[in-house]
C-alpha positions in Angstrom: 136.0 217.0 119.9 135.4 216.5 124.5 131.1 218.3 125.4 129.8 218.3 127.8 126.0 219.8 128.3 124.3 220.8 131.7 120.4 221.2 131.8 117.7 221.7 134.6 119.0 224.3 136.6 116.9 226.9 137.8 114.9 228.0 140.9 113.3 226.3 143.5 112.5 226.7 147.4 113.6 225.1 150.2 112.9 221.7 150.5 112.4 221.0 147.1 114.4 219.1 144.2 115.6 219.1 141.0 117.4 217.6 139.0 120.1 218.2 136.6 121.6 216.3 133.2 125.1 216.5 131.8 125.1 215.3 127.9 128.9 214.3 127.0 130.0 213.0 123.3 133.3 213.2 122.3 134.5 210.8 124.0 134.4 206.7 125.1 131.5 207.6 128.3 131.7 204.3 129.3 135.4 203.8 130.3 135.2 207.4 132.5 134.2 208.4 135.5 132.2 211.3 135.7 131.8 214.0 138.5 129.1 217.3 139.8 131.5 220.3 140.9 129.2 223.4 142.3 131.3 226.9 142.9 128.8 229.2 144.7 129.2 233.5 144.1 133.4 234.0 146.0 133.8 230.8 147.0 136.3 227.7 144.7 134.9 225.2 143.1 134.5 222.2 144.8 132.9 218.2 144.2 130.2 217.4 144.7 129.3 213.9 143.2 131.5 211.5 141.8 130.7 208.0 139.7 132.0 205.1 138.2 132.4 204.7 134.8 130.2 201.5 135.8 127.9 203.1 137.9 128.8 201.0 140.3 130.6 203.3 143.1 129.6 206.9 144.4 131.1 209.4 146.6 129.3 212.2 147.7 130.7 215.3 149.7 129.5 216.2 152.6 127.4 218.4 152.9 125.0 216.4 150.0 125.1 212.7 151.8 122.3 211.8 151.7 120.1 214.3 149.8 121.9 213.4 146.7 121.5 211.3 144.4 124.8 210.9 141.0 123.9 208.9 138.5 125.4 207.7 134.6 122.9 205.9 131.4 126.2 204.5 129.5 123.7 204.1 126.8 122.6 207.7 126.5 126.1 208.8 127.7 124.2 210.9 130.6 124.8 212.2 134.4 122.3 213.5 136.1 122.4 214.4 139.7 119.4 213.9 141.9 119.0 217.1 144.2 116.4 216.7 147.3 116.3 218.9 149.8 117.6 221.2 148.7 118.7 224.3 151.0 119.9 227.4 150.5 123.6 226.5 151.5 123.2 224.7 147.6 122.5 227.8 145.8 125.7 227.9 143.3 126.7 226.6 139.5 126.7 223.1 138.5 129.4 221.7 136.6 130.0 218.9 134.6 133.0 217.3 134.6 135.0 215.0 132.6 138.8 214.4 133.1 140.1 212.4 129.5 143.2 211.3 128.4 144.8 213.6 131.0 143.2 217.1 130.2 139.9 218.6 132.4 137.6 218.9 130.8 133.9 220.8 131.9 130.3 221.8 131.1 128.9 225.4 130.6 127.5 225.6 133.7 123.4 225.0 135.4 122.7 228.1 137.5 120.4 226.6 141.0 119.2 229.0 142.9 117.9 227.9 146.5 116.3 231.0 147.8 112.0 231.5 149.2 
């Protein structure tokens, strides 16, 4: 079955960096777009970044453009999110997402806390 497992979250000071990773299994990873979402306490889950199946096309929320970079490795079946210049408002649980055969799959999430 489809499995998505995120890692790499933690506590970081404002201005710092973190790299999130998502390991995918159970589907032909290289055929599918991948996405990162985040959900802050009391807020709706929001789309942060999208990457095409080949990695040739990416899209970002305006709030993270220029600071975050999404990438993928279709050999290792992983998708990553490099987060630089982090701000307190980036604090959230970050989720990896794939839509396979019209079903939306989520990982368990990884907590990112940006605080001094």
